[in-house]
N, CA, C and O atoms as a Maestro MAE file, in Angstrom:
{
 s_m_m2io_version
 :::
 2.0.0
}

f_m_ct {
 s_m_title
 :::
 protein
 m_atom[296] {
  # First column is atom index #
  i_m_mmod_type
  r_m_x_coord
  r_m_y_coord
  r_m_z_coord
  i_m_residue_number
  s_m_chain_name
  s_m_pdb_residue_name
  s_m_pdb_atom_name
  i_m_atomic_number
  :::
  1 25 8.560 61.403 11.913 1 A "UNK " " N  " 7
  2 3 9.181 60.225 11.237 1 A "UNK " " CA " 6
  3 2 8.645 60.446 9.699 1 A "UNK " " C  " 6
  4 15 7.476 60.427 9.312 1 A "UNK " " O  " 8
  5 25 9.800 60.652 8.965 2 A "UNK " " N  " 7
  6 3 9.346 60.758 7.394 2 A "UNK " " CA " 6
  7 2 9.243 59.617 6.767 2 A "UNK " " C  " 6
  8 15 10.120 58.753 6.773 2 A "UNK " " O  " 8
  9 25 7.990 59.530 6.092 3 A "UNK " " N  " 7
  10 3 7.371 58.426 5.239 3 A "UNK " " CA " 6
  11 2 8.460 58.142 4.066 3 A "UNK " " C  " 6
  12 15 8.687 57.056 3.534 3 A "UNK " " O  " 8
  13 25 9.031 59.303 3.820 4 A "UNK " " N  " 7
  14 3 9.866 59.012 2.467 4 A "UNK " " CA " 6
  15 2 11.103 60.152 2.429 4 A "UNK " " C  " 6
  16 15 11.181 61.201 3.068 4 A "UNK " " O  " 8
  17 25 11.864 59.687 1.638 5 A "UNK " " N  " 7
  18 3 13.200 60.616 1.764 5 A "UNK " " CA " 6
  19 2 13.426 61.332 0.109 5 A "UNK " " C  " 6
  20 15 13.629 60.673 -0.910 5 A "UNK " " O  " 8
  21 25 13.352 62.430 0.173 6 A "UNK " " N  " 7
  22 3 13.516 63.198 -0.882 6 A "UNK " " CA " 6
  23 2 14.632 62.993 -2.009 6 A "UNK " " C  " 6
  24 15 14.398 63.296 -3.179 6 A "UNK " " O  " 8
  25 25 15.834 62.473 -1.604 7 A "UNK " " N  " 7
  26 3 17.132 62.082 -2.280 7 A "UNK " " CA " 6
  27 2 16.734 60.792 -2.891 7 A "UNK " " C  " 6
  28 15 17.290 60.456 -3.936 7 A "UNK " " O  " 8
  29 25 15.744 59.958 -2.303 8 A "UNK " " N  " 7
  30 3 15.306 58.778 -3.350 8 A "UNK " " CA " 6
  31 2 14.495 59.095 -4.302 8 A "UNK " " C  " 6
  32 15 14.528 58.533 -5.396 8 A "UNK " " O  " 8
  33 25 13.753 59.937 -4.029 9 A "UNK " " N  " 7
  34 3 12.975 60.539 -5.386 9 A "UNK " " CA " 6
  35 2 13.855 60.771 -6.575 9 A "UNK " " C  " 6
  36 15 13.760 60.270 -7.695 9 A "UNK " " O  " 8
  37 25 14.790 61.685 -6.084 10 A "UNK " " N  " 7
  38 3 15.533 62.683 -7.127 10 A "UNK " " CA " 6
  39 2 16.318 61.614 -7.803 10 A "UNK " " C  " 6
  40 15 16.347 61.656 -9.033 10 A "UNK " " O  " 8
  41 25 17.197 60.306 -6.958 11 A "UNK " " N  " 7
  42 3 18.015 59.605 -7.320 11 A "UNK " " CA " 6
  43 2 17.230 58.399 -8.468 11 A "UNK " " C  " 6
  44 15 17.683 57.827 -9.460 11 A "UNK " " O  " 8
  45 25 15.734 58.346 -7.729 12 A "UNK " " N  " 7
  46 3 15.372 57.108 -9.031 12 A "UNK " " CA " 6
  47 2 14.280 58.000 -9.675 12 A "UNK " " C  " 6
  48 15 13.307 57.312 -9.983 12 A "UNK " " O  " 8
  49 25 14.160 59.037 -9.914 13 A "UNK " " N  " 7
  50 3 13.146 59.743 -10.825 13 A "UNK " " CA " 6
  51 2 12.444 58.827 -11.903 13 A "UNK " " C  " 6
  52 15 11.233 58.614 -11.838 13 A "UNK " " O  " 8
  53 25 13.175 58.333 -12.819 14 A "UNK " " N  " 7
  54 3 12.929 57.796 -13.920 14 A "UNK " " CA " 6
  55 2 11.782 56.361 -13.427 14 A "UNK " " C  " 6
  56 15 10.740 56.001 -13.975 14 A "UNK " " O  " 8
  57 25 12.446 55.821 -12.264 15 A "UNK " " N  " 7
  58 3 11.444 54.499 -12.041 15 A "UNK " " CA " 6
  59 2 10.259 55.075 -11.481 15 A "UNK " " C  " 6
  60 15 9.189 54.790 -12.019 15 A "UNK " " O  " 8
  61 25 10.272 55.885 -10.430 16 A "UNK " " N  " 7
  62 3 8.862 56.590 -10.092 16 A "UNK " " CA " 6
  63 2 7.994 57.276 -11.051 16 A "UNK " " C  " 6
  64 15 6.826 57.619 -10.868 16 A "UNK " " O  " 8
  65 25 8.684 57.425 -12.049 17 A "UNK " " N  " 7
  66 3 7.535 58.187 -13.389 17 A "UNK " " CA " 6
  67 2 7.093 57.042 -14.089 17 A "UNK " " C  " 6
  68 15 6.057 56.986 -14.753 17 A "UNK " " O  " 8
  69 25 8.124 55.888 -13.878 18 A "UNK " " N  " 7
  70 3 7.496 54.675 -14.866 18 A "UNK " " CA " 6
  71 2 6.273 53.849 -14.008 18 A "UNK " " C  " 6
  72 15 5.195 53.470 -14.466 18 A "UNK " " O  " 8
  73 25 6.712 53.717 -12.817 19 A "UNK " " N  " 7
  74 3 5.749 53.381 -11.963 19 A "UNK " " CA " 6
  75 2 4.146 54.306 -11.983 19 A "UNK " " C  " 6
  76 15 3.045 53.756 -11.934 19 A "UNK " " O  " 8
  77 25 4.332 55.497 -12.049 20 A "UNK " " N  " 7
  78 3 2.992 56.205 -11.957 20 A "UNK " " CA " 6
  79 2 2.422 56.232 -13.430 20 A "UNK " " C  " 6
  80 15 1.244 56.547 -13.596 20 A "UNK " " O  " 8
  81 25 3.200 55.922 -14.466 21 A "UNK " " N  " 7
  82 3 2.681 55.449 -15.749 21 A "UNK " " CA " 6
  83 2 1.907 54.185 -15.887 21 A "UNK " " C  " 6
  84 15 1.018 53.979 -16.713 21 A "UNK " " O  " 8
  85 25 2.389 53.288 -14.901 22 A "UNK " " N  " 7
  86 3 1.919 52.153 -14.802 22 A "UNK " " CA " 6
  87 2 0.364 52.194 -14.201 22 A "UNK " " C  " 6
  88 15 -0.677 51.746 -14.683 22 A "UNK " " O  " 8
  89 25 0.634 52.948 -12.890 23 A "UNK " " N  " 7
  90 3 -0.960 53.223 -12.367 23 A "UNK " " CA " 6
  91 2 -1.807 53.949 -13.162 23 A "UNK " " C  " 6
  92 15 -3.014 53.888 -12.930 23 A "UNK " " O  " 8
  93 25 -1.358 54.679 -14.129 24 A "UNK " " N  " 7
  94 3 -2.302 55.414 -15.121 24 A "UNK " " CA " 6
  95 2 -2.871 54.520 -16.123 24 A "UNK " " C  " 6
  96 15 -4.096 54.530 -16.235 24 A "UNK " " O  " 8
  97 25 -2.149 53.709 -16.907 25 A "UNK " " N  " 7
  98 3 -2.302 53.205 -18.094 25 A "UNK " " CA " 6
  99 2 -2.446 51.640 -17.714 25 A "UNK " " C  " 6
  100 15 -3.321 50.956 -18.245 25 A "UNK " " O  " 8
  101 25 -1.513 51.093 -16.736 26 A "UNK " " N  " 7
  102 3 -1.695 49.491 -16.640 26 A "UNK " " CA " 6
  103 2 -0.437 48.769 -17.493 26 A "UNK " " C  " 6
  104 15 -0.242 47.554 -17.460 26 A "UNK " " O  " 8
  105 25 0.354 49.685 -18.236 27 A "UNK " " N  " 7
  106 3 1.459 49.508 -18.790 27 A "UNK " " CA " 6
  107 2 2.872 49.954 -18.288 27 A "UNK " " C  " 6
  108 15 3.116 51.133 -18.031 27 A "UNK " " O  " 8
  109 25 3.752 48.987 -18.168 28 A "UNK " " N  " 7
  110 3 4.780 49.530 -17.694 28 A "UNK " " CA " 6
  111 2 5.753 49.775 -18.910 28 A "UNK " " C  " 6
  112 15 5.894 49.017 -19.870 28 A "UNK " " O  " 8
  113 25 6.397 50.969 -18.693 29 A "UNK " " N  " 7
  114 3 7.156 51.521 -19.973 29 A "UNK " " CA " 6
  115 2 8.758 50.943 -19.530 29 A "UNK " " C  " 6
  116 15 9.130 50.550 -18.424 29 A "UNK " " O  " 8
  117 25 9.490 51.040 -20.732 30 A "UNK " " N  " 7
  118 3 10.973 50.739 -20.314 30 A "UNK " " CA " 6
  119 2 11.572 52.067 -19.635 30 A "UNK " " C  " 6
  120 15 11.177 53.184 -19.967 30 A "UNK " " O  " 8
  121 25 12.493 51.869 -18.721 31 A "UNK " " N  " 7
  122 3 13.227 52.890 -18.160 31 A "UNK " " CA " 6
  123 2 14.201 53.372 -18.837 31 A "UNK " " C  " 6
  124 15 14.706 54.421 -18.440 31 A "UNK " " O  " 8
  125 25 14.686 52.752 -19.980 32 A "UNK " " N  " 7
  126 3 15.905 53.393 -20.499 32 A "UNK " " CA " 6
  127 2 15.579 53.024 -21.924 32 A "UNK " " C  " 6
  128 15 15.396 51.854 -22.257 32 A "UNK " " O  " 8
  129 25 15.505 54.115 -22.822 33 A "UNK " " N  " 7
  130 3 15.442 53.786 -24.196 33 A "UNK " " CA " 6
  131 2 16.804 54.052 -24.862 33 A "UNK " " C  " 6
  132 15 17.632 54.852 -24.427 33 A "UNK " " O  " 8
  133 25 16.936 53.346 -25.889 34 A "UNK " " N  " 7
  134 3 18.271 53.504 -27.070 34 A "UNK " " CA " 6
  135 2 17.540 53.994 -28.197 34 A "UNK " " C  " 6
  136 15 16.345 53.901 -28.477 34 A "UNK " " O  " 8
  137 25 18.621 54.603 -28.861 35 A "UNK " " N  " 7
  138 3 18.052 55.427 -30.007 35 A "UNK " " CA " 6
  139 2 19.009 55.303 -31.380 35 A "UNK " " C  " 6
  140 15 20.177 55.686 -31.307 35 A "UNK " " O  " 8
  141 25 18.539 54.819 -32.490 36 A "UNK " " N  " 7
  142 3 19.755 54.641 -33.414 36 A "UNK " " CA " 6
  143 2 20.019 55.775 -34.128 36 A "UNK " " C  " 6
  144 15 19.075 56.525 -34.379 36 A "UNK " " O  " 8
  145 25 21.252 56.079 -34.551 37 A "UNK " " N  " 7
  146 3 21.745 57.172 -34.914 37 A "UNK " " CA " 6
  147 2 22.629 56.965 -36.388 37 A "UNK " " C  " 6
  148 15 23.407 56.011 -36.370 37 A "UNK " " O  " 8
  149 25 22.587 57.603 -37.388 38 A "UNK " " N  " 7
  150 3 23.542 57.297 -38.355 38 A "UNK " " CA " 6
  151 2 24.920 58.232 -38.324 38 A "UNK " " C  " 6
  152 15 24.647 59.420 -38.156 38 A "UNK " " O  " 8
  153 25 26.146 57.987 -38.432 39 A "UNK " " N  " 7
  154 3 27.002 58.963 -38.436 39 A "UNK " " CA " 6
  155 2 27.906 58.351 -39.562 39 A "UNK " " C  " 6
  156 15 27.787 57.244 -40.086 39 A "UNK " " O  " 8
  157 25 28.973 59.469 -39.852 40 A "UNK " " N  " 7
  158 3 30.003 59.169 -41.076 40 A "UNK " " CA " 6
  159 2 31.231 59.557 -40.347 40 A "UNK " " C  " 6
  160 15 31.483 60.663 -39.869 40 A "UNK " " O  " 8
  161 25 32.099 58.280 -40.326 41 A "UNK " " N  " 7
  162 3 33.570 58.599 -39.974 41 A "UNK " " CA " 6
  163 2 34.376 57.798 -41.175 41 A "UNK " " C  " 6
  164 15 33.859 57.138 -42.077 41 A "UNK " " O  " 8
  165 25 35.874 58.049 -40.928 42 A "UNK " " N  " 7
  166 3 36.636 57.601 -41.910 42 A "UNK " " CA " 6
  167 2 36.627 56.035 -41.833 42 A "UNK " " C  " 6
  168 15 36.658 55.389 -40.785 42 A "UNK " " O  " 8
  169 25 36.571 55.433 -43.337 43 A "UNK " " N  " 7
  170 3 36.757 53.929 -43.041 43 A "UNK " " CA " 6
  171 2 37.962 53.312 -42.528 43 A "UNK " " C  " 6
  172 15 37.957 52.203 -41.994 43 A "UNK " " O  " 8
  173 25 39.065 54.075 -42.699 44 A "UNK " " N  " 7
  174 3 40.339 53.142 -41.948 44 A "UNK " " CA " 6
  175 2 39.908 53.338 -40.423 44 A "UNK " " C  " 6
  176 15 39.987 52.352 -39.691 44 A "UNK " " O  " 8
  177 25 39.480 54.491 -39.925 45 A "UNK " " N  " 7
  178 3 39.209 54.683 -38.433 45 A "UNK " " CA " 6
  179 2 38.198 53.368 -37.776 45 A "UNK " " C  " 6
  180 15 38.405 52.659 -36.791 45 A "UNK " " O  " 8
  181 25 36.932 53.376 -38.846 46 A "UNK " " N  " 7
  182 3 36.067 52.444 -38.713 46 A "UNK " " CA " 6
  183 2 36.746 51.041 -38.431 46 A "UNK " " C  " 6
  184 15 36.476 50.335 -37.459 46 A "UNK " " O  " 8
  185 25 37.598 50.761 -39.348 47 A "UNK " " N  " 7
  186 3 38.229 49.284 -39.612 47 A "UNK " " CA " 6
  187 2 39.104 48.847 -38.441 47 A "UNK " " C  " 6
  188 15 39.152 47.705 -37.984 47 A "UNK " " O  " 8
  189 25 39.764 49.867 -38.034 48 A "UNK " " N  " 7
  190 3 40.530 50.056 -36.722 48 A "UNK " " CA " 6
  191 2 39.694 49.734 -35.508 48 A "UNK " " C  " 6
  192 15 39.896 48.734 -34.820 48 A "UNK " " O  " 8
  193 25 38.687 50.676 -35.259 49 A "UNK " " N  " 7
  194 3 37.744 50.501 -34.252 49 A "UNK " " CA " 6
  195 2 37.144 49.104 -34.073 49 A "UNK " " C  " 6
  196 15 37.209 48.493 -33.006 49 A "UNK " " O  " 8
  197 25 36.466 48.563 -35.350 50 A "UNK " " N  " 7
  198 3 36.021 47.392 -35.166 50 A "UNK " " CA " 6
  199 2 36.873 46.326 -34.892 50 A "UNK " " C  " 6
  200 15 36.436 45.484 -34.108 50 A "UNK " " O  " 8
  201 25 38.230 46.130 -35.454 51 A "UNK " " N  " 7
  202 3 39.439 45.356 -34.914 51 A "UNK " " CA " 6
  203 2 39.553 45.342 -33.595 51 A "UNK " " C  " 6
  204 15 39.704 44.274 -33.001 51 A "UNK " " O  " 8
  205 25 39.494 46.575 -32.925 52 A "UNK " " N  " 7
  206 3 39.716 47.027 -31.496 52 A "UNK " " CA " 6
  207 2 38.499 46.248 -30.766 52 A "UNK " " C  " 6
  208 15 38.699 45.696 -29.684 52 A "UNK " " O  " 8
  209 25 37.625 46.230 -31.199 53 A "UNK " " N  " 7
  210 3 36.214 45.663 -30.290 53 A "UNK " " CA " 6
  211 2 36.373 44.048 -30.779 53 A "UNK " " C  " 6
  212 15 36.110 43.206 -29.920 53 A "UNK " " O  " 8
  213 25 36.646 43.741 -31.650 54 A "UNK " " N  " 7
  214 3 36.802 42.262 -31.780 54 A "UNK " " CA " 6
  215 2 37.934 41.711 -30.779 54 A "UNK " " C  " 6
  216 15 37.780 40.693 -30.104 54 A "UNK " " O  " 8
  217 25 39.049 42.480 -30.768 55 A "UNK " " N  " 7
  218 3 40.215 41.614 -30.018 55 A "UNK " " CA " 6
  219 2 39.582 41.852 -28.533 55 A "UNK " " C  " 6
  220 15 39.774 40.946 -27.721 55 A "UNK " " O  " 8
  221 25 38.884 42.932 -28.134 56 A "UNK " " N  " 7
  222 3 38.683 42.993 -26.533 56 A "UNK " " CA " 6
  223 2 37.169 42.664 -26.120 56 A "UNK " " C  " 6
  224 15 36.645 43.061 -25.079 56 A "UNK " " O  " 8
  225 25 36.424 41.722 -27.292 57 A "UNK " " N  " 7
  226 3 35.317 41.336 -27.004 57 A "UNK " " CA " 6
  227 2 34.475 42.498 -26.555 57 A "UNK " " C  " 6
  228 15 33.975 42.426 -25.433 57 A "UNK " " O  " 8
  229 25 34.268 43.519 -27.269 58 A "UNK " " N  " 7
  230 3 33.280 44.304 -26.833 58 A "UNK " " CA " 6
  231 2 32.399 45.016 -27.988 58 A "UNK " " C  " 6
  232 15 32.839 44.936 -29.135 58 A "UNK " " O  " 8
  233 25 31.414 45.575 -27.809 59 A "UNK " " N  " 7
  234 3 30.181 45.879 -28.310 59 A "UNK " " CA " 6
  235 2 30.869 47.397 -29.191 59 A "UNK " " C  " 6
  236 15 31.454 48.318 -28.621 59 A "UNK " " O  " 8
  237 25 30.635 47.317 -30.448 60 A "UNK " " N  " 7
  238 3 31.095 48.908 -30.978 60 A "UNK " " CA " 6
  239 2 30.297 50.125 -30.450 60 A "UNK " " C  " 6
  240 15 30.818 51.192 -30.126 60 A "UNK " " O  " 8
  241 25 28.789 49.808 -30.392 61 A "UNK " " N  " 7
  242 3 28.074 50.823 -29.756 61 A "UNK " " CA " 6
  243 2 28.049 51.054 -28.550 61 A "UNK " " C  " 6
  244 15 27.404 52.038 -28.189 61 A "UNK " " O  " 8
  245 25 28.632 50.356 -27.695 62 A "UNK " " N  " 7
  246 3 29.068 50.389 -26.272 62 A "UNK " " CA " 6
  247 2 30.151 51.185 -26.015 62 A "UNK " " C  " 6
  248 15 30.091 52.125 -25.222 62 A "UNK " " O  " 8
  249 25 31.330 50.826 -26.743 63 A "UNK " " N  " 7
  250 3 32.595 51.781 -26.779 63 A "UNK " " CA " 6
  251 2 32.024 53.086 -27.206 63 A "UNK " " C  " 6
  252 15 32.370 54.117 -26.628 63 A "UNK " " O  " 8
  253 25 31.253 53.099 -28.090 64 A "UNK " " N  " 7
  254 3 31.133 54.772 -28.413 64 A "UNK " " CA " 6
  255 2 30.374 55.477 -27.504 64 A "UNK " " C  " 6
  256 15 30.680 56.628 -27.192 64 A "UNK " " O  " 8
  257 25 29.144 54.746 -26.916 65 A "UNK " " N  " 7
  258 3 28.388 55.199 -25.849 65 A "UNK " " CA " 6
  259 2 29.189 55.664 -24.711 65 A "UNK " " C  " 6
  260 15 28.938 56.719 -24.129 65 A "UNK " " O  " 8
  261 25 30.220 54.826 -24.370 66 A "UNK " " N  " 7
  262 3 31.012 55.301 -22.996 66 A "UNK " " CA " 6
  263 2 31.792 56.133 -23.187 66 A "UNK " " C  " 6
  264 15 32.176 56.784 -22.216 66 A "UNK " " O  " 8
  265 25 32.394 56.461 -24.702 67 A "UNK " " N  " 7
  266 3 33.104 57.716 -24.758 67 A "UNK " " CA " 6
  267 2 32.283 58.901 -24.787 67 A "UNK " " C  " 6
  268 15 32.736 59.816 -24.101 67 A "UNK " " O  " 8
  269 25 31.259 59.128 -25.357 68 A "UNK " " N  " 7
  270 3 30.251 60.012 -25.571 68 A "UNK " " CA " 6
  271 2 30.096 60.490 -24.263 68 A "UNK " " C  " 6
  272 15 30.453 61.626 -23.949 68 A "UNK " " O  " 8
  273 25 29.488 59.541 -23.327 69 A "UNK " " N  " 7
  274 3 28.988 59.910 -21.809 69 A "UNK " " CA " 6
  275 2 30.396 60.794 -21.383 69 A "UNK " " C  " 6
  276 15 30.219 61.998 -21.204 69 A "UNK " " O  " 8
  277 25 31.611 60.325 -21.234 70 A "UNK " " N  " 7
  278 3 32.481 60.837 -20.785 70 A "UNK " " CA " 6
  279 2 32.860 62.196 -21.150 70 A "UNK " " C  " 6
  280 15 33.107 63.031 -20.279 70 A "UNK " " O  " 8
  281 25 32.927 62.489 -22.541 71 A "UNK " " N  " 7
  282 3 32.602 63.567 -23.294 71 A "UNK " " CA " 6
  283 2 31.591 64.551 -22.389 71 A "UNK " " C  " 6
  284 15 32.069 65.515 -21.790 71 A "UNK " " O  " 8
  285 25 30.534 64.322 -22.345 72 A "UNK " " N  " 7
  286 3 29.549 64.969 -22.023 72 A "UNK " " CA " 6
  287 2 29.695 65.464 -20.661 72 A "UNK " " C  " 6
  288 15 29.732 66.636 -20.287 72 A "UNK " " O  " 8
  289 25 29.778 64.306 -19.919 73 A "UNK " " N  " 7
  290 3 30.011 64.558 -18.366 73 A "UNK " " CA " 6
  291 2 31.034 65.397 -18.178 73 A "UNK " " C  " 6
  292 15 30.806 65.977 -17.116 73 A "UNK " " O  " 8
  293 25 32.193 65.829 -18.709 74 A "UNK " " N  " 7
  294 3 33.108 66.976 -18.355 74 A "UNK " " CA " 6
  295 2 32.668 68.200 -18.773 74 A "UNK " " C  " 6
  296 15 33.334 69.208 -18.539 74 A "UNK " " O  " 8
  :::
 }
 m_bond[295] {
  # First column is bond index #
  i_m_from
  i_m_to
  i_m_order
  :::
  1 1 2 1
  2 2 3 1
  3 3 4 2
  4 3 5 1
  5 5 6 1
  6 6 7 1
  7 7 8 2
  8 7 9 1
  9 9 10 1
  10 10 11 1
  11 11 12 2
  12 11 13 1
  13 13 14 1
  14 14 15 1
  15 15 16 2
  16 15 17 1
  17 17 18 1
  18 18 19 1
  19 19 20 2
  20 19 21 1
  21 21 22 1
  22 22 23 1
  23 23 24 2
  24 23 25 1
  25 25 26 1
  26 26 27 1
  27 27 28 2
  28 27 29 1
  29 29 30 1
  30 30 31 1
  31 31 32 2
  32 31 33 1
  33 33 34 1
  34 34 35 1
  35 35 36 2
  36 35 37 1
  37 37 38 1
  38 38 39 1
  39 39 40 2
  40 39 41 1
  41 41 42 1
  42 42 43 1
  43 43 44 2
  44 43 45 1
  45 45 46 1
  46 46 47 1
  47 47 48 2
  48 47 49 1
  49 49 50 1
  50 50 51 1
  51 51 52 2
  52 51 53 1
  53 53 54 1
  54 54 55 1
  55 55 56 2
  56 55 57 1
  57 57 58 1
  58 58 59 1
  59 59 60 2
  60 59 61 1
  61 61 62 1
  62 62 63 1
  63 63 64 2
  64 63 65 1
  65 65 66 1
  66 66 67 1
  67 67 68 2
  68 67 69 1
  69 69 70 1
  70 70 71 1
  71 71 72 2
  72 71 73 1
  73 73 74 1
  74 74 75 1
  75 75 76 2
  76 75 77 1
  77 77 78 1
  78 78 79 1
  79 79 80 2
  80 79 81 1
  81 81 82 1
  82 82 83 1
  83 83 84 2
  84 83 85 1
  85 85 86 1
  86 86 87 1
  87 87 88 2
  88 87 89 1
  89 89 90 1
  90 90 91 1
  91 91 92 2
  92 91 93 1
  93 93 94 1
  94 94 95 1
  95 95 96 2
  96 95 97 1
  97 97 98 1
  98 98 99 1
  99 99 100 2
  100 99 101 1
  101 101 102 1
  102 102 103 1
  103 103 104 2
  104 103 105 1
  105 105 106 1
  106 106 107 1
  107 107 108 2
  108 107 109 1
  109 109 110 1
  110 110 111 1
  111 111 112 2
  112 111 113 1
  113 113 114 1
  114 114 115 1
  115 115 116 2
  116 115 117 1
  117 117 118 1
  118 118 119 1
  119 119 120 2
  120 119 121 1
  121 121 122 1
  122 122 123 1
  123 123 124 2
  124 123 125 1
  125 125 126 1
  126 126 127 1
  127 127 128 2
  128 127 129 1
  129 129 130 1
  130 130 131 1
  131 131 132 2
  132 131 133 1
  133 133 134 1
  134 134 135 1
  135 135 136 2
  136 135 137 1
  137 137 138 1
  138 138 139 1
  139 139 140 2
  140 139 141 1
  141 141 142 1
  142 142 143 1
  143 143 144 2
  144 143 145 1
  145 145 146 1
  146 146 147 1
  147 147 148 2
  148 147 149 1
  149 149 150 1
  150 150 151 1
  151 151 152 2
  152 151 153 1
  153 153 154 1
  154 154 155 1
  155 155 156 2
  156 155 157 1
  157 157 158 1
  158 158 159 1
  159 159 160 2
  160 159 161 1
  161 161 162 1
  162 162 163 1
  163 163 164 2
  164 163 165 1
  165 165 166 1
  166 166 167 1
  167 167 168 2
  168 167 169 1
  169 169 170 1
  170 170 171 1
  171 171 172 2
  172 171 173 1
  173 173 174 1
  174 174 175 1
  175 175 176 2
  176 175 177 1
  177 177 178 1
  178 178 179 1
  179 179 180 2
  180 179 181 1
  181 181 182 1
  182 182 183 1
  183 183 184 2
  184 183 185 1
  185 185 186 1
  186 186 187 1
  187 187 188 2
  188 187 189 1
  189 189 190 1
  190 190 191 1
  191 191 192 2
  192 191 193 1
  193 193 194 1
  194 194 195 1
  195 195 196 2
  196 195 197 1
  197 197 198 1
  198 198 199 1
  199 199 200 2
  200 199 201 1
  201 201 202 1
  202 202 203 1
  203 203 204 2
  204 203 205 1
  205 205 206 1
  206 206 207 1
  207 207 208 2
  208 207 209 1
  209 209 210 1
  210 210 211 1
  211 211 212 2
  212 211 213 1
  213 213 214 1
  214 214 215 1
  215 215 216 2
  216 215 217 1
  217 217 218 1
  218 218 219 1
  219 219 220 2
  220 219 221 1
  221 221 222 1
  222 222 223 1
  223 223 224 2
  224 223 225 1
  225 225 226 1
  226 226 227 1
  227 227 228 2
  228 227 229 1
  229 229 230 1
  230 230 231 1
  231 231 232 2
  232 231 233 1
  233 233 234 1
  234 234 235 1
  235 235 236 2
  236 235 237 1
  237 237 238 1
  238 238 239 1
  239 239 240 2
  240 239 241 1
  241 241 242 1
  242 242 243 1
  243 243 244 2
  244 243 245 1
  245 245 246 1
  246 246 247 1
  247 247 248 2
  248 247 249 1
  249 249 250 1
  250 250 251 1
  251 251 252 2
  252 251 253 1
  253 253 254 1
  254 254 255 1
  255 255 256 2
  256 255 257 1
  257 257 258 1
  258 258 259 1
  259 259 260 2
  260 259 261 1
  261 261 262 1
  262 262 263 1
  263 263 264 2
  264 263 265 1
  265 265 266 1
  266 266 267 1
  267 267 268 2
  268 267 269 1
  269 269 270 1
  270 270 271 1
  271 271 272 2
  272 271 273 1
  273 273 274 1
  274 274 275 1
  275 275 276 2
  276 275 277 1
  277 277 278 1
  278 278 279 1
  279 279 280 2
  280 279 281 1
  281 281 282 1
  282 282 283 1
  283 283 284 2
  284 283 285 1
  285 285 286 1
  286 286 287 1
  287 287 288 2
  288 287 289 1
  289 289 290 1
  290 290 291 1
  291 291 292 2
  292 291 293 1
  293 293 294 1
  294 294 295 1
  295 295 296 2
  :::
 }
}
């Protein structure tokens, strides 16, 4: 009988690392960090993007993050 499944460790590696850090330090770290960046885009495009987000009740950063994930995944 196996006490653990390697696939679970691989799937939740970040969570296990955070728990190991908690064991070492007594402090639990965030599992996911967000980073602020500065970008430069065309003013008209930004206006249209903000309007799109307002109409669809979306956050601008989430729309951009979703698109970047799609680009990076392919």
